[in-house]
N, C-alpha and C positions, 0 to 999 in steps of 0.2 A: 515476622512477616504478615505483610495486608492480611486479611481473610483471604483464602485463594477466591471465596465468591469475588470479592472485590475486583481482583485481575482479571477473573474470567467477565464480570460485568463491562470492565473497560474494554477488554478485546472484543466484544460483542457489540459496543459501542463503535468502533473504528469500524468494525466489518458491516454493521446497519447504517452508519452514515456514507458509506462510501457509497453504494448503489443510488437512493434516493438524493441525496445533497449533494456530493464532491462533484458525482457524474454530472448531473444537472448543471451545475456552476461550472464544468467544462463545457459542456454541450451549448449551453448560450455563449458560451465564449469563444466556438467554432474549435474547440480543441483539436479536431482531425486536422484543420487548417494549420496550426500552431506546429502539430507532430511534422507534419509533411515539411515544412519551413525547417525544422531543426533537425531534418534527417531522421527523425525516429523511423520512418519508413520509406522505403525507396519510390513509392508511387506515391499520387494524390489519394488521400485515404475519404471513402465514403461515410457519414455516420454511422450506416448499418453496419459496415466493416469495422469501426472503431469500438463500436456497443459490442460485436461479438467477440470482438476480442476481450473486452473488459468482463465479459461473463463467460466465455468458454476460457479463457486462461488465468486472469489476477482473480476474481473473485473465488473461482473455486480452491486455489491455492492459499487463499488466506482462511475461507472457510475450514477447511483441512487442517489447517494448524490451530484452528480455536477448537473444531469440533476432537482433534486429538487431545489437547490440553485436558478438554473437559473428560475425557473418558479415562487418559490416561493420570491427571493430575500433577500433583507437583513436583514428580520425577522427570515429567516432560515441562517444567515450567518454561523452559528455555524458547519450547516452540512455539507457545502462546509468546511470550515476551517478545519473538521476533516478528510477529504481527504488528505490537504494539511499536518498536523501534521502525517498522516497514513505513508506518505514518509519518514517523520522523524523516526518513528519507523520503516520502513524498510532499511533505511539506517543504523539505532542503529546495528539492528538484523545482518546484513552483516559485520559492524565495529566489534561488540562485538566478534563475531566467529573468525574474522581474528585473533584478539590477543588471543583468547582463544585456536586455533588450532595453532597459530603460521603458517597459512598458508593462504596464500590469499584466500576469500570468494566468490565464482561465484557471480557476481550482486554487488559486491562492487563499481566499477566505475560508473556503471549509477545509482545507489543509490546517488551518488554526487549530481545530477541532482535534485533529489527531496530535497535532504537536502538545497542545494544552495535556492530553492523557500521557502521552511518555513523557511530559516532564514531572508530571504528577507521581507516574510510575517510578524514574529513576530517582526523585527525591526519597520516595519511599524506599525503595530498595537502600539508596545508597545509607540513610540515617537507621534504616533498621540492620543494616549488615548482615543481611539473610542469605544471601547469594553467594554462590562460590565464583571463580574468575571464569574457571571452564563452562559455566552455565553463562554467564555474558558474553564469552567467545562466540559460543554455538549461536547464541540468540543473534548478535550481530549477524554473524556467516548466515542465518538464516532469514534474518530480515532483507539482507542485500540478495539472497537468492529470491527472496518473495518480490523483490523488484525488478530484478534482471532479468529470471527467465522469462515472465510472462510477455516482455516487452521482446526478446529476441524469439518467442513462440510466434509473436506477433507478426513479427517481420519476417519469418521463414514460412513457416505451414498457414499462419494466418493470411498472409499475401496470395498464397496461391491457393488456398481453398474457399475462403471466405467471399472472395470475391465473385465468384461462380454463383453464390447463392443470395448476394444483397446487393 
């Protein structure tokens, strides 16, 4: 298996490229408008409301995954691997909607970072054959939860509470 430090480094790269790079690209491409158009939210989203959702829902969930892996270690590998696989899901969202819309989706370029890290990780895991099927299944489930739960929170709690503050 790749040294644990290498996996953890890849997890941190995903995490630390998310806010400054990925969200910047999405903001410059008017991601809140895109979300409204694609019904990720029931009302028009302001930049502040959208950013609050990222800061309070997406980022903390991913951060918890990386921190748990850091402190628990190899036995919690699936938790951190879920963060890396979340990055692949993020890329797929941007890529699929770019094809569907026949128009560049904001965030596609920086999501390539997540895809690259995901591919490296998956190749290493497959070639070294040092992870069990249960761990892979748990990581896939967690990656889906890392992706879906913040969206659902944004659409429910975020729409109700963040509008009053932002």
